[in-house]
C-alpha positions in Angstrom: -12.9 5.3 13.7 -15.4 2.6 12.9 -13.1 0.9 10.2 -9.4 0.9 10.3 -7.3 0.0 7.0 -3.8 -0.6 6.5 -2.8 0.9 3.3 0.4 -1.2 3.1 -0.3 -4.3 5.0 2.8 -6.0 3.6 5.1 -4.1 5.9 3.7 -5.9 8.9 6.2 -8.4 7.9 8.8 -6.1 9.4 7.6 -7.2 12.8 10.2 -10.0 12.8 12.7 -7.3 13.8 11.2 -7.1 17.2 12.2 -10.8 18.3 15.4 -10.4 16.6 16.1 -7.2 18.6 14.9 -9.0 22.0 17.4 -11.7 21.3 20.3 -9.1 20.7 19.2 -7.4 24.0 19.0 -10.7 26.0 22.5 -11.7 24.5 23.9 -8.3 25.4 22.9 -8.9 28.9 24.5 -12.4 29.1 27.7 -11.1 27.6 27.8 -8.5 30.2 27.2 -10.9 33.0 29.9 -13.1 31.4 32.4 -10.2 31.3 32.0 -9.7 35.1 32.6 -13.3 35.9 36.1 -12.6 34.5 36.7 -10.3 37.6 34.5 -11.6 40.3 33.9 -15.2 41.4 30.7 -16.7 40.2 29.7 -17.5 43.6 30.1 -14.0 45.0 28.6 -12.3 41.9 24.7 -12.7 43.2 25.8 -11.9 46.7 27.4 -8.4 45.8 25.2 -5.5 45.5 25.4 -4.6 42.0 24.4 -1.0 40.7 21.9 -2.2 38.2 18.2 -1.9 38.6 16.8 -4.8 36.8 13.3 -3.8 36.9 14.3 -0.6 35.1 16.6 -2.3 32.7 13.8 -4.7 31.6 11.2 -1.7 31.3 13.6 0.2 29.1 13.9 -2.9 26.8 10.0 -3.2 26.7 9.8 0.4 26.0 12.2 0.2 23.2 10.4 -2.7 21.5 7.3 -1.0 21.8 8.6 2.1 20.1 9.9 -0.2 17.3 6.3 -1.9 17.0 4.8 1.6 16.8 7.1 2.8 14.0 6.5 -0.6 12.0 2.6 0.0 12.4 2.9 3.5 11.2 4.9 2.4 8.1 1.7 0.5 7.1 -0.1 3.6 6.8 -3.0 3.0 9.0 -6.4 5.0 8.4 -9.9 5.4 9.1 -12.9 7.5 8.6 -13.5 6.5 5.1 -15.1 9.2 2.8 -16.3 8.4 -1.0 -14.3 10.4 -3.6 -15.2 10.2 -7.4 -12.0 9.8 -9.6 -12.4 10.7 -13.3 -9.9 9.7 -15.9 -9.3 11.6 -19.0 -7.4 10.7 -22.1 -7.5 10.1 -25.8 -7.6 6.9 -27.9 -4.5 6.4 -29.8 -4.2 3.7 -32.5 -0.8 2.7 -33.9 -1.2 1.4 -37.4 2.1 -0.3 -38.5 3.2 -1.4 -41.9 4.6 -4.9 -41.5 5.1 -5.6 -45.3 8.5 -6.8 -46.7 9.2 -3.4 -48.1 9.5 -2.3 -44.5 12.9 -4.5 -44.3 14.5 -2.1 -46.7 17.7 -0.8 -45.0 17.5 2.8 -45.8 17.1 3.4 -42.0 19.1 1.2 -39.6 18.8 -1.6 -38.9 15.5 -1.4 -41.3 12.5 0.5 -41.6 10.5 -1.9 -39.5 12.9 -2.0 -36.4 13.3 1.7 -36.4 9.6 2.0 -36.4 9.1 -0.3 -33.4 11.9 1.5 -31.7 10.1 4.7 -32.3 6.7 3.5 -30.9 8.5 2.0 -28.0 10.1 5.6 -27.0 6.6 7.1 -27.5 5.0 4.5 -25.0 7.4 5.9 -22.4 5.6 9.4 -22.6 2.0 8.2 -22.7 0.2 8.7 -19.5 -3.7 8.2 -19.2 -4.5 7.5 -22.9 -5.6 4.0 -24.4 -3.5 3.0 -26.9 -4.0 0.2 -29.7 -2.0 -1.6 -32.3 -2.9 -2.8 -35.9 -0.5 -4.6 -38.0 -1.0 -4.6 -41.9 0.4 -5.9 -45.1 -1.8 -7.4 -47.8 -4.5 -7.8 -44.9 -4.8 -5.9 -41.6 -5.1 -7.7 -38.0 -5.8 -6.0 -34.5 -2.9 -6.9 -32.6 -3.9 -5.0 -29.4 -7.4 -3.6 -28.6 -7.6 -0.2 -27.0 -6.0 -0.6 -23.6 -4.2 1.1 -20.7 -2.1 -1.9 -20.2 1.0 -0.8 -21.6 2.9 -3.8 -20.8 0.8 -5.9 -22.9 0.9 -3.3 -25.7 4.6 -3.6 -25.6 4.7 -7.3 -25.9 2.6 -7.2 -28.9 4.7 -4.6 -30.5 7.8 -6.4 -29.8 6.5 -9.8 -31.3 5.7 -8.0 -34.7 7.5 -9.0 -37.8 7.0 -9.4 -41.5 5.6 -13.0 -40.8 3.0 -11.4 -38.6 0.5 -11.2 -41.7 0.6 -14.1 -44.1 -0.6 -12.2 -47.0 2.0 -10.0 -49.0 1.4 -6.4 -50.4 0.4 -3.2 -48.8 -3.2 -2.2 -48.1 -3.2 0.9 -46.1 -6.9 1.6 -46.9 -7.9 -1.8 -45.5 -5.9 -1.1 -42.3 -7.5 2.3 -41.7 -11.1 0.9 -42.4 -10.4 -2.1 -39.8 -9.3 0.6 -37.3 -12.7 2.3 -37.9 -14.9 -0.8 -37.8 -13.0 -3.1 -35.0 -10.9 -0.5 -32.6 -12.9 2.7 -32.3 -16.4 3.2 -31.2 -19.1 5.4 -32.6 -19.9 7.1 -29.2 -17.6 9.9 -29.5 -16.5 11.9 -32.8 -13.3 13.1 -31.4 -10.5 12.5 -28.9 -9.2 9.9 -31.4 -5.7 9.6 -33.1 -4.5 7.2 -35.6 -0.5 7.1 -36.0 0.2 5.4 -39.2 3.8 4.3 -39.9 4.5 3.1 -43.4 6.6 3.8 -46.4 3.4 4.7 -48.2 3.3 2.2 -51.0 -0.2 0.9 -51.4 -1.6 -1.7 -53.8 -4.9 -0.2 -54.7 -6.8 -0.2 -51.3 -8.1 3.4 -51.9 -6.0 4.8 -48.8 -7.3 8.4 -49.5 -11.0 7.5 -49.6 -10.1 5.8 -46.0 -8.6 8.7 -44.7 -11.8 10.6 -45.6 -13.9 8.1 -43.6 -11.4 8.9 -40.7 -12.1 12.5 -41.0 -15.9 11.9 -41.1 -15.5 10.0 -37.9 -13.7 12.8 -36.1 -10.4 10.7 -36.2 -7.2 12.9 -36.7 -4.5 11.0 -38.8 -0.8 11.4 -38.1 1.2 9.7 -40.9 4.9 9.0 -40.5 6.6 8.3 -43.8 9.8 6.2 -43.8 12.3 5.5 -46.5 14.1 7.0 -49.4 11.7 9.0 -51.6 14.1 9.2 -54.6 16.1 6.3 -55.2 14.6 3.6 -53.0 16.3 0.6 -51.5 16.3 -3.0 -52.3 14.4 -5.5 -50.0 16.8 -8.0 -48.2 15.8 -11.6 -47.6 17.8 -13.8 -45.7 17.5 -17.5 -46.0 17.0 -19.1 -42.6 19.3 -22.0 -43.3 22.1 -20.7 -45.1 22.0 -17.2 -43.7 22.6 -16.0 -47.2 21.3 -12.5 -48.1 19.4 -11.9 -51.4 17.1 -9.4 -52.5 13.4 -9.6 -53.2 12.6 -9.9 -57.0 9.6 -9.8 -59.2 9.6 -11.4 -62.8 13.5 -11.6 -62.6 14.0 -8.2 -61.6 14.9 -6.7 -58.2 12.2 -4.7 -56.4 13.2 -1.2 -55.1 10.8 0.3 -52.5 10.6 4.1 -52.4 8.8 6.3 -50.0 5.4 7.3 -51.5 5.1 10.7 -49.5 2.5 12.1 -52.0 -0.1 9.8 -50.9 0.6 10.2 -47.4 0.2 14.1 -47.7 -3.1 13.7 -49.4 -4.4 11.2 -46.8 -3.8 13.7 -43.9 -5.3 16.3 -45.5 -8.5 14.6 -45.5 -8.7 14.8 -41.7 -9.1 17.6 -39.5 -5.8 18.5 -38.0 -4.1 15.9 -39.9 -0.2 15.7 -39.8 2.3 14.4 -42.1 5.9 13.7 -40.9 8.5 12.9 -43.5 11.2 11.2 -41.7 12.6 9.7 -44.9 16.0 8.4 -43.8 16.5 10.4 -41.1 15.4 10.1 -37.3 12.2 11.0 -35.4 11.5 11.5 -31.9 7.8 9.9 -31.8 7.8 10.7 -28.0 8.1 14.3 -28.9 5.5 14.2 -31.6 2.9 12.5 -29.2 3.7 15.5 -26.4 3.3 18.2 -29.0 0.4 16.8 -31.1 -1.5 14.5 -28.7 -0.8 15.0 -25.0 -1.6 18.6 -25.2 -5.0 18.0 -27.2 -8.3 18.1 -25.7 -9.2 14.9 -23.7 -12.2 12.8 -23.2 -13.6 11.3 -19.9 -12.5 7.7 -20.3 -13.8 6.4 -17.2 -15.3 7.4 -13.7 -14.9 5.6 -10.5 -16.1 6.4 -6.9 -13.6 5.2 -4.2 -13.5 5.4 -0.3 -10.5 7.2 0.6 -9.2 6.7 4.4 -7.8 9.8 6.3 -4.4 8.5 6.9 -3.2 8.6 10.7 0.3 7.3 10.8 1.7 10.4 12.5 -0.2 9.5 15.6 1.8 6.3 15.9 5.0 8.0 15.0 4.5 10.5 17.6 3.9 7.8 20.3 6.9 5.9 19.1 9.0 9.0 19.6 7.6 9.6 22.9 8.6 6.1 24.1 12.2 6.5 22.5 12.5 9.6 24.5 11.2 8.0 27.8 13.5 5.1 27.1 16.5 7.5 26.6 16.0 9.5 29.8 15.4 6.2 32.1 18.4 5.1 33.8 18.9 1.6 34.8 21.3 2.3 37.6 20.3 2.2 41.3 20.1 5.4 43.2 22.7 5.8 45.6 21.1 6.1 49.1 
């Protein structure tokens, strides 16, 4: 027992209970004496032989307080005899590539495609355990909003902050977003254990997305593409004036733009990667958490990190045992004087 460690030192603050309990005990004794003075003259009280053994009474109080102190100490989970233990963490690298172009404001999914996508990712995040996650937003260009991390709180903040204003350049360059994922997010050490979840309406402006998907496949990255939007008629893209709150629709050369889901391009992209999967949400709903559970959580995982820690043998049971012995001894100890 060369080294003792308290696993939960903060609980030592509970020791304030002991002086409070001692004060309550003393107050009880004082109230009891006051009650006796109501029936016995104060001058005669000390001369009458009362049946209380004050030595035992004080001993009982001390035993009770000591038992409480031992319980509090046990709650801190004391331990000793540290032994080294290697902890290995396994998981996959999952990068969410999210389309934030203006076409994602189309309202064929409520409230719109972009907000529905963000809600789906947040739901998925609740299921993720042990995997590193990253976030890329793209429109006419792409930007890494969150590098690979296990700090899910930071990822959530970056995701919630995304809007169509997150990328200054308009358009939709899916291929550029995938190439940025390969160049700036993934490393070249492992050609497996990597997934890209692409969420978009599939409309692309000559960024060669199928060729970019082939590069993913060559690097051992699996592509899971989720297509949002109406594949047949499409929807107009609403624009709300920030001052007047007046709602209009995006136009090009005097004509309103209708955004359709380009499912064919997404299907060809996923076929370029081993194990790729296309999920056609269209204007329906999707449980991205279930998709993660079925396709990613159950897949083979890589060793992300290895750490050697010292694990202490917890001995709180010893202190609880002594505390219960003291409580038992306090219970069987009588404070009345024995009759001669």
